[in-house]
C-alpha positions in Angstrom: -147.4 89.7 72.2 -150.1 88.5 69.8 -152.1 87.2 72.6 -151.9 90.5 74.4 -153.0 92.3 71.2 -156.0 89.9 71.0 -157.0 90.6 74.6 -156.9 94.4 74.0 -158.9 94.0 70.8 -161.6 92.0 72.6 -161.7 94.7 75.3 -162.3 97.3 72.7 -165.0 95.2 71.1 -166.7 94.7 74.4 -166.6 98.5 75.0 -168.2 99.3 71.6 -170.8 96.5 71.8 -171.8 97.0 75.4 -174.0 100.0 74.6 -176.0 98.1 72.0 -177.0 94.9 73.9 -180.2 94.3 75.8 -180.7 92.5 79.1 -182.1 89.5 77.2 -179.2 89.2 74.8 -176.3 88.4 77.1 -175.6 88.3 80.8 -172.1 89.5 81.9 -169.7 86.8 82.9 -169.2 88.4 86.3 -171.8 90.2 88.4 -171.1 93.7 89.7 -171.1 92.2 93.2 -168.5 89.6 92.2 -166.2 92.3 90.6 -166.4 94.4 93.8 -165.6 91.4 96.0 -162.8 89.9 94.0 -161.2 92.8 92.1 -161.7 95.8 94.4 -162.2 94.5 98.0 -160.1 91.4 97.3 -156.4 91.6 96.4 -156.6 91.3 92.6 -156.5 95.0 91.7 -154.0 95.6 94.6 -151.7 93.0 93.0 -152.0 94.6 89.6 -151.4 98.1 90.9 -148.3 97.0 92.9 -146.7 95.3 89.9 -146.8 91.9 91.5 -149.6 90.4 89.4 -149.1 87.6 86.9 -150.2 87.9 83.3 -153.2 85.7 84.3 -154.1 88.0 87.1 -154.0 91.0 84.7 -156.3 89.2 82.3 -158.7 88.2 85.0 -159.0 91.8 86.1 -159.6 92.9 82.5 -162.2 90.2 82.1 -164.0 91.4 85.3 -164.0 95.0 84.1 -165.4 94.0 80.7 -168.3 92.4 82.7 -168.8 95.8 84.4 -169.2 97.4 81.0 -171.7 94.7 80.0 -173.7 95.2 83.2 -176.6 97.5 83.9 -175.9 99.9 86.8 -178.1 99.6 89.9 -178.9 103.3 89.5 -177.9 106.2 87.3 -177.5 106.8 83.5 -176.1 104.1 81.2 -174.0 106.6 79.4 -172.2 107.5 82.7 -171.9 103.9 83.6 -170.3 103.0 80.2 -167.9 105.9 80.5 -166.7 105.0 84.0 -166.7 101.2 83.5 -165.2 101.6 80.0 -162.4 103.7 81.3 -161.5 101.0 83.8 -161.7 98.2 81.2 -159.5 100.2 78.8 -157.0 101.0 81.5 -156.9 97.3 82.4 -156.4 96.3 78.7 -153.4 98.8 78.6 -151.9 97.0 81.6 -152.3 93.6 79.9 -150.4 94.8 76.8 -147.8 96.6 78.9 -148.5 100.3 77.9 -146.3 102.8 79.7 -148.3 104.6 82.4 -151.1 102.0 82.3 -150.9 101.2 86.0 -151.4 104.8 87.0 -154.2 105.1 84.5 -155.9 102.1 86.0 -155.6 103.6 89.5 -157.2 106.8 88.3 -160.0 105.0 86.3 -161.0 102.9 89.3 -161.8 105.7 91.7 -164.5 104.2 93.9 -166.2 107.5 94.8 -166.7 108.4 91.1 -168.8 105.3 90.5 -170.4 105.0 93.8 -171.7 108.6 93.9 -173.7 108.0 90.7 -174.4 104.3 90.5 -174.4 102.7 93.9 -177.9 102.4 95.4 
């Protein structure tokens, strides 16, 4: 349980610090393209949403969404990007710590059209 708390705390820290970093300070661990390929087009998010994901799978998804928050969108406003990516990261953190309703929140927070309409070139 303590490990789960630490993961959630790190996610919150990434959300709060993401808006204050510059491109030169730190590159995200995962690229947007990698997150799309592994998490959304791959089976990682599907496993999490179906309830068949291991704890490691859940943490990997959270890690990828934290990278989204740390990334610069290809187009659109940073504030919108941080709101959308931050919602996905927070929902993923809630899944990691086992919050009730977290899986449904993750499904809602990762609506492809919401991000793609504003941020996909």
